[in-house]
N, CA, C and O atoms as a DFTB+ gen file, in Angstrom:
472 C
 N C O
     1  1     -39.752     -74.688      16.662
     2  2     -40.344     -74.666      15.336
     3  2     -39.661     -75.702      14.458
     4  3     -38.455     -75.932      14.549
     5  1     -40.451     -76.304      13.627
     6  2     -39.905     -77.158      12.575
     7  2     -40.258     -76.470      11.257
     8  3     -41.432     -76.244      10.964
     9  1     -39.256     -76.145      10.480
    10  2     -39.447     -75.444       9.213
    11  2     -38.798     -76.279       8.119
    12  3     -37.678     -76.765       8.276
    13  1     -39.510     -76.439       7.014
    14  2     -38.899     -77.111       5.866
    15  2     -39.458     -76.568       4.567
    16  3     -40.478     -75.880       4.545
    17  1     -38.764     -76.894       3.483
    18  2     -39.135     -76.465       2.142
    19  2     -39.539     -77.692       1.334
    20  3     -38.809     -78.681       1.285
    21  1     -40.711     -77.620       0.698
    22  2     -41.120     -78.667      -0.237
    23  2     -40.306     -78.421      -1.510
    24  3     -40.693     -77.620      -2.361
    25  1     -39.192     -79.112      -1.625
    26  2     -38.165     -78.789      -2.622
    27  2     -38.653     -78.800      -4.071
    28  3     -38.214     -77.971      -4.868
    29  1     -39.539     -79.706      -4.424
    30  2     -39.988     -79.790      -5.814
    31  2     -40.780     -78.555      -6.240
    32  3     -40.957     -78.317      -7.434
    33  1     -41.263     -77.762      -5.265
    34  2     -42.014     -76.544      -5.564
    35  2     -41.151     -75.287      -5.547
    36  3     -41.596     -74.234      -6.004
    37  1     -39.936     -75.372      -5.033
    38  2     -39.091     -74.182      -4.874
    39  2     -38.657     -73.642      -6.233
    40  3     -38.051     -74.356      -7.032
    41  1     -38.975     -72.368      -6.487
    42  2     -38.626     -71.740      -7.760
    43  2     -37.210     -71.177      -7.759
    44  3     -36.658     -70.881      -8.819
    45  1     -36.618     -71.027      -6.569
    46  2     -35.303     -70.411      -6.463
    47  2     -35.370     -68.895      -6.446
    48  3     -34.364     -68.234      -6.704
    49  1     -36.521     -68.337      -6.152
    50  2     -36.685     -66.874      -6.164
    51  2     -35.860     -66.190      -5.074
    52  3     -35.515     -65.016      -5.204
    53  1     -35.547     -66.909      -4.015
    54  2     -34.749     -66.427      -2.878
    55  2     -35.476     -65.408      -2.011
    56  3     -34.839     -64.737      -1.198
    57  1     -36.774     -65.274      -2.159
    58  2     -37.508     -64.329      -1.320
    59  2     -37.434     -64.718       0.152
    60  3     -37.280     -63.845       1.006
    61  1     -37.539     -66.006       0.469
    62  2     -37.464     -66.448       1.863
    63  2     -36.123     -66.052       2.473
    64  3     -36.055     -65.546       3.593
    65  1     -35.083     -66.288       1.728
    66  2     -33.716     -65.949       2.136
    67  2     -33.582     -64.447       2.375
    68  3     -32.941     -64.020       3.336
    69  1     -34.183     -63.657       1.507
    70  2     -34.088     -62.197       1.585
    71  2     -34.880     -61.595       2.751
    72  3     -34.421     -60.638       3.375
    73  1     -36.062     -62.142       3.050
    74  2     -36.933     -61.497       4.046
    75  2     -36.799     -62.047       5.460
    76  3     -37.255     -61.400       6.403
    77  1     -36.201     -63.198       5.640
    78  2     -36.136     -63.804       6.974
    79  2     -35.220     -62.998       7.892
    80  3     -34.034     -62.841       7.604
    81  1     -35.769     -62.484       9.005
    82  2     -34.951     -61.659       9.903
    83  2     -33.989     -62.453      10.783
    84  3     -33.121     -61.868      11.432
    85  1     -34.131     -63.774      10.812
    86  2     -33.280     -64.589      11.684
    87  2     -32.488     -65.653      10.921
    88  3     -31.998     -66.608      11.525
    89  1     -32.359     -65.498       9.609
    90  2     -31.509     -66.357       8.765
    91  2     -31.829     -67.846       8.875
    92  3     -30.941     -68.672       9.086
    93  1     -33.109     -68.171       8.728
    94  2     -33.540     -69.572       8.738
    95  2     -33.124     -70.280       7.444
    96  3     -32.847     -71.480       7.457
    97  1     -33.080     -69.545       6.332
    98  2     -32.879     -70.141       5.011
    99  2     -31.506     -69.839       4.425
   100  3     -30.903     -68.802       4.701
   101  1     -31.034     -70.772       3.613
   102  2     -29.838     -70.556       2.786
   103  2     -30.202     -71.005       1.382
   104  3     -31.027     -71.900       1.198
   105  1     -29.590     -70.387       0.410
   106  2     -29.784     -70.801      -0.971
   107  2     -28.605     -71.689      -1.368
   108  3     -27.447     -71.325      -1.162
   109  1     -28.908     -72.850      -1.934
   110  2     -27.888     -73.806      -2.354
   111  2     -28.086     -74.126      -3.830
   112  3     -29.182     -73.966      -4.366
   113  1     -27.041     -74.569      -4.469
   114  2     -27.174     -75.098      -5.824
   115  2     -27.994     -76.377      -5.740
   116  3     -27.897     -77.112      -4.757
   117  1     -28.791     -76.647      -6.750
   118  2     -29.651     -77.833      -6.714
   119  2     -28.860     -79.136      -6.651
   120  3     -29.386     -80.156      -6.206
   121  1     -27.614     -79.113      -7.087
   122  2     -26.782     -80.315      -7.049
   123  2     -25.927     -80.411      -5.783
   124  3     -25.160     -81.362      -5.629
   125  1     -26.051     -79.441      -4.880
   126  2     -25.257     -79.418      -3.645
   127  2     -25.601     -80.627      -2.772
   128  3     -26.762     -81.028      -2.690
   129  1     -24.606     -81.193      -2.135
   130  2     -24.827     -82.373      -1.288
   131  2     -25.688     -82.054      -0.064
   132  3     -26.247     -82.970       0.540
   133  1     -25.808     -80.790       0.313
   134  2     -26.594     -80.401       1.484
   135  2     -28.022     -79.983       1.149
   136  3     -28.743     -79.504       2.024
   137  1     -28.436     -80.154      -0.087
   138  2     -29.745     -79.664      -0.510
   139  2     -30.898     -80.333       0.253
   140  3     -31.971     -79.743       0.374
   141  1     -30.699     -81.526       0.755
   142  2     -31.742     -82.221       1.515
   143  2     -31.364     -82.384       2.986
   144  3     -31.797     -83.333       3.639
   145  1     -30.565     -81.469       3.500
   146  2     -30.075     -81.582       4.873
   147  2     -31.026     -80.981       5.909
   148  3     -30.641     -80.814       7.066
   149  1     -32.249     -80.657       5.521
   150  2     -33.188     -80.113       6.494
   151  2     -34.187     -81.196       6.908
   152  3     -33.974     -82.376       6.627
   153  1     -35.260     -80.807       7.565
   154  2     -36.205     -81.782       8.120
   155  2     -37.357     -82.128       7.182
   156  3     -38.343     -82.723       7.616
   157  1     -37.253     -81.772       5.929
   158  2     -38.335     -82.080       4.983
   159  2     -38.591     -83.585       4.947
   160  3     -37.646     -84.373       4.906
   161  1     -39.860     -83.987       4.961
   162  2     -40.184     -85.408       4.844
   163  2     -39.684     -85.955       3.508
   164  3     -39.463     -85.193       2.566
   165  1     -39.510     -87.247       3.429
   166  2     -38.957     -87.867       2.218
   167  2     -39.661     -87.418       0.940
   168  3     -38.999     -87.176      -0.069
   169  1     -40.974     -87.304       0.962
   170  2     -41.721     -86.910      -0.226
   171  2     -41.496     -85.470      -0.661
   172  3     -41.881     -85.080      -1.764
   173  1     -40.868     -84.679       0.211
   174  2     -40.622     -83.271      -0.095
   175  2     -39.144     -82.965      -0.317
   176  3     -38.769     -81.800      -0.445
   177  1     -38.306     -83.992      -0.363
   178  2     -36.876     -83.807      -0.635
   179  2     -36.669     -83.529      -2.121
   180  3     -37.543     -83.827      -2.935
   181  1     -35.515     -82.959      -2.479
   182  2     -35.198     -82.685      -3.879
   183  2     -34.743     -83.974      -4.547
   184  3     -33.797     -84.625      -4.101
   185  1     -35.439     -84.330      -5.631
   186  2     -35.101     -85.533      -6.390
   187  2     -34.710     -85.192      -7.822
   188  3     -34.453     -86.082      -8.633
   189  1     -34.666     -83.898      -8.127
   190  2     -34.332     -83.469      -9.473
   191  2     -35.545     -83.197     -10.341
   192  3     -35.411     -82.886     -11.524
   193  1     -36.739     -83.314      -9.750
   194  2     -37.971     -83.077     -10.512
   195  2     -38.769     -81.947      -9.889
   196  3     -38.968     -81.906      -8.675
   197  1     -39.225     -81.026     -10.737
   198  2     -40.036     -79.899     -10.287
   199  2     -41.505     -80.284     -10.256
   200  3     -41.945     -81.133     -11.031
   201  1     -42.259     -79.668      -9.369
   202  2     -43.708     -79.774      -9.372
   203  2     -44.195     -79.142     -10.669
   204  3     -43.897     -77.978     -10.933
   205  1     -44.931     -79.878     -11.475
   206  2     -45.309     -79.394     -12.806
   207  2     -46.223     -78.170     -12.754
   208  3     -46.125     -77.295     -13.614
   209  1     -47.105     -78.096     -11.765
   210  2     -48.011     -76.952     -11.660
   211  2     -47.213     -75.681     -11.371
   212  3     -47.430     -74.651     -12.010
   213  1     -46.301     -75.751     -10.421
   214  2     -45.482     -74.587     -10.071
   215  2     -44.555     -74.235     -11.228
   216  3     -44.385     -73.062     -11.557
   217  1     -43.958     -75.246     -11.841
   218  2     -43.057     -74.997     -12.968
   219  2     -43.789     -74.303     -14.113
   220  3     -43.287     -73.328     -14.674
   221  1     -44.971     -74.802     -14.457
   222  2     -45.744     -74.198     -15.546
   223  2     -46.124     -72.748     -15.231
   224  3     -46.171     -71.908     -16.129
   225  1     -46.393     -72.461     -13.970
   226  2     -46.794     -71.115     -13.564
   227  2     -45.634     -70.122     -13.623
   228  3     -45.839     -68.971     -14.008
   229  1     -44.414     -70.542     -13.249
   230  2     -43.308     -69.610     -13.059
   231  2     -42.180     -69.704     -14.076
   232  3     -41.362     -68.787     -14.145
   233  1     -42.099     -70.748     -14.852
   234  2     -40.920     -70.948     -15.714
   235  2     -40.758     -69.892     -16.802
   236  3     -39.638     -69.638     -17.246
   237  1     -41.841     -69.279     -17.236
   238  2     -41.752     -68.288     -18.309
   239  2     -41.905     -66.848     -17.823
   240  3     -41.891     -65.916     -18.627
   241  1     -42.050     -66.666     -16.516
   242  2     -42.209     -65.327     -15.954
   243  2     -40.887     -64.577     -16.047
   244  3     -39.841     -65.093     -15.654
   245  1     -40.942     -63.376     -16.561
   246  2     -39.758     -62.529     -16.708
   247  2     -39.809     -61.425     -15.652
   248  3     -40.295     -60.327     -15.923
   249  1     -39.313     -61.715     -14.461
   250  2     -39.344     -60.743     -13.371
   251  2     -37.964     -60.488     -12.772
   252  3     -37.846     -59.932     -11.680
   253  1     -36.930     -60.894     -13.489
   254  2     -35.576     -60.678     -13.002
   255  2     -35.004     -61.822     -12.200
   256  3     -33.814     -61.820     -11.887
   257  1     -35.831     -62.808     -11.857
   258  2     -35.352     -63.978     -11.132
   259  2     -34.970     -65.089     -12.108
   260  3     -35.521     -65.178     -13.204
   261  1     -34.041     -65.917     -11.708
   262  2     -33.655     -67.092     -12.493
   263  2     -34.445     -68.286     -11.966
   264  3     -33.906     -69.129     -11.248
   265  1     -35.707     -68.351     -12.322
   266  2     -36.577     -69.415     -11.829
   267  2     -36.078     -70.777     -12.286
   268  3     -35.816     -70.992     -13.469
   269  1     -35.951     -71.692     -11.331
   270  2     -35.591     -73.098     -11.558
   271  2     -34.166     -73.282     -12.073
   272  3     -33.833     -74.358     -12.570
   273  1     -33.322     -72.266     -11.966
   274  2     -31.924     -72.392     -12.380
   275  2     -31.204     -73.371     -11.457
   276  3     -31.518     -73.452     -10.270
   277  1     -30.264     -74.097     -11.985
   278  2     -29.503     -75.085     -11.210
   279  2     -28.698     -74.427     -10.090
   280  3     -28.651     -74.933      -8.969
   281  1     -28.066     -73.295     -10.402
   282  2     -27.155     -72.670      -9.451
   283  2     -27.698     -71.363      -8.897
   284  3     -28.377     -70.607      -9.593
   285  1     -27.386     -71.111      -7.630
   286  2     -27.716     -69.837      -7.014
   287  2     -26.679     -68.824      -7.479
   288  3     -25.477     -69.007      -7.291
   289  1     -27.169     -67.765      -8.082
   290  2     -26.268     -66.743      -8.623
   291  2     -26.643     -65.378      -8.060
   292  3     -27.314     -64.590      -8.726
   293  1     -26.216     -65.107      -6.858
   294  2     -26.495     -63.813      -6.241
   295  2     -27.929     -63.667      -5.798
   296  3     -28.267     -64.054      -4.680
   297  1     -28.786     -63.120      -6.645
   298  2     -30.150     -62.813      -6.242
   299  2     -31.167     -63.921      -6.385
   300  3     -32.229     -63.857      -5.766
   301  1     -30.880     -64.936      -7.182
   302  2     -31.862     -66.004      -7.367
   303  2     -31.214     -67.224      -7.996
   304  3     -30.016     -67.244      -8.280
   305  1     -32.042     -68.242      -8.204
   306  2     -31.559     -69.514      -8.721
   307  2     -31.266     -70.470      -7.580
   308  3     -31.269     -70.069      -6.416
   309  1     -31.017     -71.710      -7.898
   310  2     -30.751     -72.712      -6.880
   311  2     -32.020     -73.134      -6.166
   312  3     -33.103     -73.138      -6.752
   313  1     -31.883     -73.486      -4.908
   314  2     -33.007     -74.003      -4.133
   315  2     -32.850     -73.589      -2.674
   316  3     -31.728     -73.486      -2.178
   317  1     -33.950     -73.355      -1.990
   318  2     -33.924     -72.937      -0.595
   319  2     -33.773     -74.146       0.314
   320  3     -34.422     -75.174       0.124
   321  1     -32.900     -74.001       1.310
   322  2     -32.679     -75.047       2.301
   323  2     -32.772     -74.401       3.685
   324  3     -32.199     -73.339       3.926
   325  1     -33.491     -75.049       4.576
   326  2     -33.603     -74.554       5.949
   327  2     -32.329     -74.944       6.695
   328  3     -31.998     -76.125       6.800
   329  1     -31.623     -73.947       7.208
   330  2     -30.388     -74.225       7.936
   331  2     -30.503     -73.913       9.424
   332  3     -29.639     -74.310      10.207
   333  1     -31.560     -73.208       9.822
   334  2     -31.720     -72.828      11.231
   335  2     -33.195     -72.751      11.592
   336  3     -33.669     -71.711      12.050
   337  1     -33.921     -73.835      11.391
   338  2     -35.357     -73.850      11.647
   339  2     -35.727     -73.516      13.077
   340  3     -36.771     -72.911      13.323
   341  1     -34.892     -73.901      14.019
   342  2     -35.189     -73.613      15.430
   343  2     -35.083     -72.123      15.749
   344  3     -35.542     -71.688      16.805
   345  1     -34.493     -71.343      14.864
   346  2     -34.399     -69.894      15.054
   347  2     -35.669     -69.163      14.628
   348  3     -35.830     -67.980      14.928
   349  1     -36.564     -69.848      13.936
   350  2     -37.779     -69.233      13.407
   351  2     -38.588     -68.575      14.530
   352  3     -38.805     -69.167      15.588
   353  1     -39.027     -67.346      14.276
   354  2     -39.842     -66.605      15.248
   355  2     -41.302     -66.490      14.783
   356  3     -42.087     -65.739      15.362
   357  1     -41.645     -67.224      13.756
   358  2     -43.000     -67.273      13.208
   359  2     -43.517     -65.897      12.809
   360  3     -44.692     -65.587      13.005
   361  1     -42.646     -65.082      12.254
   362  2     -43.062     -63.755      11.773
   363  2     -43.901     -63.882      10.500
   364  3     -44.663     -62.977      10.160
   365  1     -43.757     -65.000       9.804
   366  2     -44.505     -65.349       8.605
   367  2     -44.123     -64.557       7.362
   368  3     -44.815     -64.642       6.348
   369  1     -43.045     -63.793       7.415
   370  2     -42.606     -63.037       6.239
   371  2     -42.339     -63.977       5.068
   372  3     -42.724     -63.677       3.938
   373  1     -41.696     -65.093       5.319
   374  2     -41.392     -66.038       4.243
   375  2     -42.662     -66.630       3.641
   376  3     -42.722     -66.897       2.441
   377  1     -43.671     -66.831       4.475
   378  2     -44.896     -67.480       4.005
   379  2     -45.637     -66.657       2.957
   380  3     -46.256     -67.227       2.059
   381  1     -45.589     -65.341       3.050
   382  2     -46.295     -64.504       2.080
   383  2     -45.423     -64.130       0.889
   384  3     -45.941     -63.656      -0.122
   385  1     -44.112     -64.333       0.985
   386  2     -43.199     -63.972      -0.098
   387  2     -42.825     -65.146      -0.994
   388  3     -42.264     -64.932      -2.069
   389  1     -43.111     -66.351      -0.595
   390  2     -42.678     -67.556      -1.307
   391  2     -43.501     -67.796      -2.579
   392  3     -44.677     -68.153      -2.508
   393  1     -42.872     -67.596      -3.737
   394  2     -43.565     -67.766      -5.018
   395  2     -44.046     -69.196      -5.241
   396  3     -45.136     -69.412      -5.771
   397  1     -43.250     -70.152      -4.846
   398  2     -43.590     -71.557      -5.069
   399  2     -44.542     -72.135      -4.044
   400  3     -44.964     -73.285      -4.160
   401  1     -44.886     -71.330      -3.027
   402  2     -45.757     -71.771      -1.937
   403  2     -45.261     -73.107      -1.384
   404  3     -46.010     -74.078      -1.281
   405  1     -43.969     -73.123      -1.030
   406  2     -43.322     -74.382      -0.658
   407  2     -42.787     -74.425       0.766
   408  3     -42.107     -75.384       1.132
   409  1     -43.075     -73.419       1.574
   410  2     -42.553     -73.391       2.938
   411  2     -43.612     -73.906       3.911
   412  3     -44.783     -73.536       3.833
   413  1     -43.171     -74.767       4.827
   414  2     -44.049     -75.333       5.848
   415  2     -43.399     -75.081       7.209
   416  3     -42.214     -75.347       7.405
   417  1     -44.197     -74.565       8.140
   418  2     -43.728     -74.330       9.503
   419  2     -44.683     -75.039      10.461
   420  3     -45.900     -74.877      10.377
   421  1     -44.112     -75.826      11.372
   422  2     -44.907     -76.453      12.428
   423  2     -44.421     -75.876      13.748
   424  3     -43.244     -75.990      14.091
   425  1     -45.347     -75.247      14.496
   426  2     -44.940     -74.637      15.761
   427  2     -44.921     -75.672      16.879
   428  3     -45.214     -76.846      16.655
   429  1     -44.578     -75.229      18.076
   430  2     -44.431     -76.142      19.213
   431  2     -45.756     -76.752      19.668
   432  3     -45.761     -77.736      20.407
   433  1     -46.878     -76.177      19.233
   434  2     -48.202     -76.718      19.564
   435  2     -48.761     -77.573      18.432
   436  3     -49.940     -77.927      18.438
   437  1     -47.906     -77.905      17.458
   438  2     -48.273     -78.735      16.309
   439  2     -49.175     -78.033      15.296
   440  3     -49.739     -78.692      14.422
   441  1     -49.324     -76.697      15.396
   442  2     -50.044     -75.943      14.372
   443  2     -49.172     -75.883      13.134
   444  3     -47.960     -75.690      13.231
   445  1     -49.788     -76.049      11.963
   446  2     -49.044     -76.043      10.711
   447  2     -49.415     -74.801       9.904
   448  3     -50.589     -74.476       9.729
   449  1     -48.370     -74.112       9.415
   450  2     -48.528     -72.914       8.596
   451  2     -47.866     -73.194       7.250
   452  3     -46.741     -73.690       7.193
   453  1     -48.571     -72.875       6.176
   454  2     -48.036     -73.088       4.835
   455  2     -48.038     -71.770       4.072
   456  3     -48.901     -70.915       4.273
   457  1     -47.072     -71.631       3.209
   458  2     -46.960     -70.385       2.455
   459  2     -48.082     -70.239       1.440
   460  3     -48.492     -71.197       0.784
   461  1     -48.561     -69.015       1.336
   462  2     -49.551     -68.623       0.343
   463  2     -49.051     -67.322      -0.248
   464  3     -49.029     -66.297       0.434
   465  1     -48.650     -67.350      -1.509
   466  2     -48.025     -66.197      -2.134
   467  2     -48.994     -65.033      -2.200
   468  3     -50.145     -65.184      -2.611
   469  1     -48.511     -63.867      -1.788
   470  2     -49.348     -62.666      -1.752
   471  2     -49.786     -62.337      -3.118
   472  3     -50.504     -61.356      -3.317
């Protein structure tokens, strides 16, 4: 499996990190040197700019998460980074929990799965 996060869409909700049964994801501070250490294509790397559509949708939501916060602080904030994409078992839990709809999984047969928030 190839798994990556479209970083500009990541809200920092940490749902992927919380639901993944095989620890594919880690939450990092947005300024961390490892924030782009996964297989995301160049256009999906973190450049310090949020996707405006996702930002407008989630920036004012009061649900207990620190949406778009620079630092990961326990339950939310920061940005999701794939640290073990080859461990993915395609359970798709992350795909339905991802608020920013920013997770992409490509299986061994080249099928592509993208997150769609429940």
